[in-house]
N, C-alpha and C positions, 0 to 999 in steps of 0.2 A: 452618633445620633444623628439622623434625618428630620426636616421638616423644610418648612416656606416662611422669609421671612414679612414682614409684613408690618409696613410702619402706618401705625396708627393716626400719630400729627406729628407733623413739625415744621419749627420755630428757627428761627436766626439761634436763638442758644439756649430751646428744649428743645427736645424731641424725644418723644416715646414709640415702641415699637413690640415688634408681638413677632414671637420665634414660637411656627405651632409643630406642636407634636403633633397633632390628632386631633378631629375640630374641640375634643371636651380639656385636652392636658397642650396645655402652652406655659410662653418662659412671655412676662411682660417686662419690659424693658424702658427704665423711666433716666431722664438726665434734662435737670436744671442745669444751668450753665451758672448765670448769675448770682445764685446763692448754694452754688456743689453740693445738687443732693444729689442722689442715686440710689434708684431702687429697682431689685431685681427678683421677681416674685417668682417660684412653678405655680399658674395657676391649674384648679382640673375641676371639671364643674363649678366654677365661677364659684370660687375657694383657693384663697391665700395654702398650701401647702409645704410652703416652703422656701425662704427669703431669703435674701439682706434687705438691709436698708440703713441711708445716714441720718434718719430725721430724730433733731437732739444730739444723737453720739452713733456710731457701726452697732452693729448690733442684727442679729442673724434670730429668724424662724425658724426654730428643727420639725422634722418631718411627723415625729413622736406631739409637738406642744401646738403649732402652729401660731397659737398667738402670745405663745411667747416668746418675748424679747430677752434675748442670751448678750450679753454689752460683748464685744471684740476692740482686735486690734484693725483699726483699716488696712479689708484682703485690697489683695492683688485680684484684679480680674481674670486670668488668672487661677486664680485659687475659685472664685465665685461658677466659671465655669465649666471648672474639674470636680468642686464638690456639684454644685446642681445636676452634672452628668449624674453621679456616682448614687447620688437621689432616684435620678428617673430609674434609670434599674435596680433596684435597689424598692420602688413603690412597684415598678414593673411585674420583678416576680411577686413580692406579696399578693402583688391585683390579682392576680393568675392560679395563688393558692387559693384565693377567695373562688376564684370563682370553678377551682375544679369541684366534685364530686366526685365523695368512696364509690367506690366498686361497688355493685350488689355482687354478693355470693351470689351465686348455681347453685340450687338444689336437685 
C-alpha cells in the first residue's frame, strides 16, 4: 500500500491524520488521549466503508455493512492495519470486477 500521510490537525493530546491511498480512497485516523478515543476509518467517496473505533466500546464496521457495529475485544494496532490492508485489497478487486465490461462476441 502506498500513499501519503497528512496531518488534518494536531494538538497536544489529540491528532487527526489521513493516509491517502488515492484521492477518493483514504484512511482517517483519530486519537484523543484524554478520553482514550480511537477511530480508524477507511473512507471511499466520502463514506466510511470499513473501520474500527471505541465509541462506547470497541467495535468494527464491516465492509459488507459499514453502518453495522460488531462488538470486539480491543484490537492491536497491528491487527487493525493488517485487516484494513486486506479490506483495501478485497475492495480494489471488487471494484475492478464491477468496472470490467463483458467481451462482445464477434460475428
